[in-house]
Structures are given as C-alpha cells and as structure tokens.
C-alpha positions in Angstrom: -25.9 56.2 57.9 -26.6 52.6 58.0 -24.4 52.0 54.6 -21.1 53.1 53.5 -20.3 55.4 50.8 -18.6 52.3 49.3 -21.5 50.4 49.4 -23.9 53.0 48.0 -21.3 53.2 45.3 -20.4 49.4 44.6 -23.0 47.3 45.9 -26.3 46.3 43.7 -29.8 46.5 45.6 -32.1 44.2 44.6 -35.7 45.0 45.1 -39.1 43.4 44.2 -40.4 43.5 40.7 -42.2 46.6 40.2 -40.8 48.9 43.0 -37.4 50.2 41.7 -38.9 53.5 41.0 -40.2 53.8 44.6 -36.7 52.8 45.8 -35.2 55.5 43.5 -37.3 58.1 45.1 -37.1 56.9 48.8 -34.5 58.5 51.4 -32.1 55.8 52.5 -32.3 53.7 49.5 -31.9 56.4 46.5 -28.2 56.8 47.3 -27.7 53.0 45.8 -26.1 53.6 42.2 -27.2 50.3 41.4 -30.8 49.3 42.0 -32.3 46.1 40.1 -35.6 44.3 40.1 -35.7 40.7 40.9 -34.3 38.0 43.5 -30.6 38.9 42.8 -27.6 36.6 41.7 -27.7 32.9 42.8 -25.7 31.6 45.4 -23.6 28.3 44.8 -24.1 25.9 47.7 
C-alpha cells in the first residue's frame, strides 16, 4: 500500500478538473476520503 491509513483518512487528493469520478472508481485512489478537483491550495513562498 503506497499510502498509510492516516493519509487516506486525512489528506485531500487534488485531481485534474473533470476526473474526480474516475479517481473515485480507481483502485488505489478510491480509498481517499477527500478528493477534490483543481490545483489544490496555493503555497506561500
């Protein structure tokens, strides 16, 4: 398993717009509780 249970339960997986449903149906990615479309939060630099 590439990710820990803690990651699946707490991390947000950001995926390209229009692909969320495919990720929710794909083994290995479907285990993430939080899947969002978009680029994710912007980092302060």
